[in-house]
C-alpha positions as CSV (number, residue, x, y, z in Angstrom):
1,M,-257.4,113.6,-72.4
2,T,-260.5,112.1,-71.4
3,D,-261.9,108.7,-72.9
4,Q,-264.9,108.9,-75.0
5,G,-265.9,105.5,-74.4
6,P,-268.7,104.3,-76.3
7,T,-270.1,107.2,-77.9
8,S,-266.8,107.9,-79.8
9,A,-266.6,107.6,-83.5
10,G,-265.5,105.0,-85.4
11,D,-261.8,103.6,-84.2
12,D,-261.0,103.9,-88.3
13,L,-261.2,107.8,-88.5
14,P,-258.3,109.9,-87.1
15,G,-259.1,111.8,-84.3
16,K,-258.5,115.6,-85.1
17,P,-257.3,118.3,-82.4
18,T,-260.0,121.2,-81.7
19,S,-257.7,123.7,-83.2
20,A,-258.2,122.0,-86.3
21,S,-261.7,123.2,-87.3
22,R,-261.9,126.2,-84.8
23,T,-263.4,129.1,-86.7
24,T,-264.6,133.0,-86.2
25,L,-266.7,134.7,-88.3
26,S,-267.2,138.2,-88.2
27,H,-269.8,140.7,-89.4
28,I,-270.8,144.6,-88.9
29,M,-274.3,145.2,-87.9
30,T,-276.4,147.5,-89.7
31,A,-279.8,148.9,-89.8
32,A,-281.1,146.0,-91.8
33,D,-280.3,143.8,-88.5
34,T,-282.5,145.6,-86.4
35,N,-285.8,144.7,-84.4
36,L,-288.7,146.8,-83.4
37,L,-286.3,148.2,-80.5
38,G,-283.7,149.4,-82.4
39,T,-281.0,146.6,-81.5
40,V,-279.9,143.8,-83.2
41,H,-282.5,140.6,-83.6
42,G,-282.2,137.9,-81.6
43,G,-282.8,136.0,-84.8
44,V,-279.5,137.5,-87.0
45,I,-277.6,136.5,-83.9
46,M,-278.7,133.1,-84.0
47,K,-278.1,132.5,-87.8
48,L,-274.4,133.8,-87.6
49,V,-273.8,131.3,-84.7
50,D,-275.5,128.7,-86.8
51,D,-273.5,129.8,-89.6
52,A,-269.9,129.4,-87.4
53,A,-271.1,126.0,-85.8
54,G,-271.8,124.9,-89.2
55,A,-268.3,125.9,-90.5
56,V,-266.9,124.1,-87.6
57,A,-268.9,121.0,-88.0
58,G,-268.2,120.5,-92.0
59,R,-264.5,120.7,-91.1
60,H,-264.6,118.8,-88.4
61,S,-266.7,116.1,-90.2
62,G,-264.8,116.6,-93.4
63,G,-268.2,117.1,-95.5
64,P,-271.9,118.3,-95.0
65,A,-273.1,118.3,-91.2
66,V,-276.8,119.7,-90.6
67,T,-278.4,121.3,-87.5
68,A,-279.7,119.0,-85.0
69,S,-280.2,121.3,-82.1
70,M,-279.6,124.4,-80.5
71,D,-279.4,124.5,-76.6
72,E,-278.9,127.1,-74.1
73,M,-279.1,129.8,-76.2
74,A,-278.1,133.0,-74.1
75,F,-278.2,136.7,-74.9
76,L,-276.3,138.4,-72.5
77,L,-275.7,142.3,-74.0
78,P,-277.8,143.9,-76.7
79,V,-275.8,144.1,-79.8
80,R,-276.2,148.0,-81.7
81,V,-276.1,148.9,-85.0
82,G,-272.5,149.6,-86.0
83,D,-271.2,146.7,-83.8
84,L,-268.7,144.7,-85.0
85,V,-269.7,140.8,-84.3
86,H,-267.2,138.1,-83.5
87,V,-268.7,134.4,-83.6
88,H,-266.1,131.8,-82.2
89,A,-266.8,128.6,-82.3
90,Q,-265.3,125.3,-81.9
91,C,-265.9,121.6,-81.4
92,N,-266.4,120.7,-78.1
93,W,-267.3,116.6,-78.4
94,T,-267.9,114.0,-81.2
95,G,-270.5,111.1,-80.5
96,R,-270.4,108.3,-83.3
97,T,-272.1,110.5,-85.7
98,S,-272.9,113.8,-83.9
99,M,-270.8,116.6,-82.4
100,E,-271.2,119.3,-80.3
101,I,-269.9,122.8,-81.2
102,G,-269.9,125.7,-78.5
103,V,-270.3,129.0,-79.7
104,R,-269.4,132.6,-78.1
105,V,-270.7,135.5,-79.2
106,E,-268.5,138.8,-78.9
107,A,-269.6,142.5,-80.2
108,E,-267.0,145.9,-80.5
109,R,-267.7,149.3,-81.6
110,W,-266.4,149.2,-85.4
111,N,-265.0,152.4,-85.0
112,E,-263.3,152.3,-81.3
113,S,-260.8,150.9,-79.4
114,T,-262.3,149.3,-77.1
115,P,-262.0,145.4,-76.2
116,A,-264.9,143.6,-77.2
117,Q,-267.6,142.3,-74.5
118,Q,-269.2,138.6,-74.7
119,V,-273.0,139.2,-75.5
120,G,-274.3,136.1,-75.9
121,S,-273.2,131.9,-76.3
122,A,-274.8,128.8,-77.7
123,Y,-274.5,125.1,-77.5
124,L,-275.2,123.5,-81.1
125,V,-275.6,119.7,-81.9
126,F,-274.8,118.9,-85.5
127,A,-275.4,115.5,-87.4
128,A,-272.8,114.4,-90.2
129,V,-274.6,113.0,-93.3
130,D,-273.7,111.6,-96.3
131,A,-275.0,113.1,-100.2
132,D,-277.9,110.9,-99.5
133,G,-278.7,112.8,-96.4
134,K,-277.8,109.9,-93.9
135,P,-275.6,109.9,-90.9
136,R,-272.1,109.1,-91.5
137,A,-269.1,109.0,-89.0
138,V,-267.2,111.7,-87.3
139,P,-263.7,111.8,-86.3
140,P,-263.1,111.9,-82.7
141,V,-262.2,115.5,-81.2
142,L,-259.3,115.9,-79.2
143,P,-259.0,118.2,-76.8
144,E,-255.5,120.3,-76.4
145,T,-255.8,122.5,-73.9
146,E,-257.2,122.4,-70.4
147,R,-260.3,124.5,-71.5
148,D,-261.0,122.0,-74.5
149,K,-260.7,119.1,-72.0
150,R,-263.4,120.9,-69.5
151,R,-265.6,121.9,-72.4
152,F,-265.3,118.2,-73.6
153,E,-266.5,117.4,-70.1
154,E,-268.9,119.8,-70.1
155,A,-270.7,118.8,-73.0
156,Q,-270.7,115.3,-72.1
157,I,-273.0,116.1,-69.4
158,R,-275.1,118.7,-71.6
159,R,-275.2,115.0,-74.0
160,T,-276.9,113.0,-70.6
161,H,-279.1,115.6,-70.2
162,R,-280.4,116.2,-73.7
163,L,-281.0,112.1,-73.6
164,A,-282.4,112.2,-70.4
165,R,-285.0,115.0,-71.5
166,R,-286.0,113.1,-74.8
167,R,-286.4,109.7,-73.0
168,A,-288.7,111.7,-70.3
169,I,-290.4,113.3,-73.2
170,R,-291.4,110.0,-75.1
171,E,-292.2,108.1,-71.2
172,L,-294.5,110.7,-70.5
173,R,-296.4,110.6,-74.0
174,E,-296.3,106.8,-73.8
175,Q,-298.2,107.2,-70.8
176,R,-301.1,109.4,-71.9
177,P,-304.1,108.2,-74.6
178,S,-303.6,109.9,-78.1
179,E,-305.4,113.6,-78.2
């Protein structure tokens, strides 16, 4: 297993395996979910993604967690009315108070026996909060499979990029006079 180093949760919290909070939500798409092109609106898919990721974050952290960011939401194929959408989510990485949740979206025709196709994916960062909305510590995630370990390592790269982007933007803003 990969060492989380200084970004890991407090030593007083026992780790949780990836499988402990893995979740799948399924939903049949209806005409109410469509956009002007007659396919399912991207915002509907994004809400399902956020719902599934939120369930994983709450399960993993053992309490309330809020969406901090959504990265790399990719729409690979259109979703149609009558598709049964499956949103698979798991905790890929944990910091002291935050978690990256990876989400894979698949769709299949509700009345056919064809296999589901991947139609989207996203990475979300959630922050665990207490009753006052203040950040609270989360247990470290314990990757179980080689795939989990790969996702953990990729999540660390995405975190490094998020922090570098935030730092670069802050430095750029500090260099310019107020507008």
